[in-house]
C-alpha positions in Angstrom: 70.3 23.4 126.1 70.3 24.7 123.0 67.5 23.7 120.4 67.0 24.2 116.6 63.6 23.7 115.5 63.1 23.7 111.5 60.0 23.7 110.1 58.4 25.1 106.6 59.9 22.1 104.5 57.6 20.0 102.0 56.4 19.3 98.7 57.3 21.5 96.2 56.7 21.8 91.9 59.9 23.2 90.0 59.8 27.2 90.1 57.5 27.1 93.3 59.1 29.0 96.6 58.8 27.6 100.2 59.6 29.7 103.4 61.5 28.2 106.0 61.7 28.9 109.7 63.8 27.9 113.0 63.1 28.6 116.1 66.2 28.5 118.4 66.2 28.5 122.0 68.9 27.8 124.9 71.5 30.7 123.6 71.3 33.9 123.5 70.4 34.3 120.0 71.4 37.9 118.7 74.6 38.0 119.6 75.4 34.4 117.6 75.7 34.3 113.4 73.4 31.7 112.0 72.8 30.2 108.5 71.1 27.4 106.4 72.6 24.1 105.6 71.5 21.0 103.6 71.6 17.6 103.3 71.2 15.9 99.9 71.2 11.8 100.2 74.4 10.8 99.3 76.2 14.3 99.9 78.4 15.9 103.0 76.3 18.9 104.7 76.5 22.3 102.5 76.3 25.8 103.8 73.5 27.5 102.2 73.1 30.8 103.5 74.8 32.8 106.6 73.7 35.7 108.4 75.9 37.9 111.0 74.3 38.6 114.5 73.0 41.7 113.5 71.4 40.6 110.4 72.7 43.6 108.3 75.1 41.1 105.8 74.7 37.6 104.5 76.3 35.4 102.5 75.1 32.7 100.2 76.2 29.6 98.4 76.4 30.3 93.9 73.6 27.9 93.5 71.2 29.4 95.5 72.7 33.3 95.3 69.8 35.5 93.7 66.7 32.7 94.8 67.1 32.4 98.3 67.0 35.0 100.9 68.0 34.4 104.5 66.5 36.5 107.6 66.7 37.0 111.4 64.1 38.2 113.9 66.2 38.9 116.8 62.9 39.4 118.8 61.3 36.1 117.9 65.2 34.3 118.3 64.0 32.9 114.9 65.7 33.0 111.6 64.3 32.2 107.8 64.9 31.0 104.6 62.9 32.1 102.1 63.2 29.7 98.4 62.6 31.0 94.9 62.5 29.3 91.9 63.0 26.2 93.5 65.0 23.1 91.6 64.9 19.4 91.7 68.5 20.0 92.7 67.9 21.9 95.8 66.1 18.3 97.4 67.5 17.9 100.6 67.3 18.2 104.3 67.5 22.2 105.1 69.2 22.6 109.1 69.7 25.7 110.9 72.9 26.2 112.9 75.7 28.5 113.7 78.8 28.9 112.2 80.0 29.7 115.6 78.7 27.4 117.5 79.9 24.7 115.4 83.6 25.4 116.6 82.9 23.5 119.7 79.4 22.0 119.2 78.1 18.7 116.9 74.6 19.7 117.7 71.5 19.6 114.7 68.0 19.7 114.9 65.7 17.3 112.8 65.7 19.5 110.0 63.2 19.6 107.5 62.9 18.1 104.2 62.3 20.1 101.4 61.3 18.1 97.8 61.6 19.9 94.1 59.7 17.1 92.0 57.2 17.9 89.2 
């Protein structure tokens, strides 16, 4: 049974940084692409950043490119999101998932709340 457990969120001032972590179990992690998504109140969930199974390539939403970095550790079954120069519009609940799995499964973890405010 797959599980995604996100952590690392919190309250940070504009311009600050956070590093999110996602522990994954129940799948052959190294075989799956992974991504971070976020959902702000009243908005649909959106893709923030993604990485292929090997971790050698990544893609980013225009709104975070140059500020966020996605990485993964296949030995630890974990994916990370380093977020720098955070802005109030980055406030949201952040989730990890696999775009490949989302084609046939709507399971999501509990997410981790990120609040950017002075």
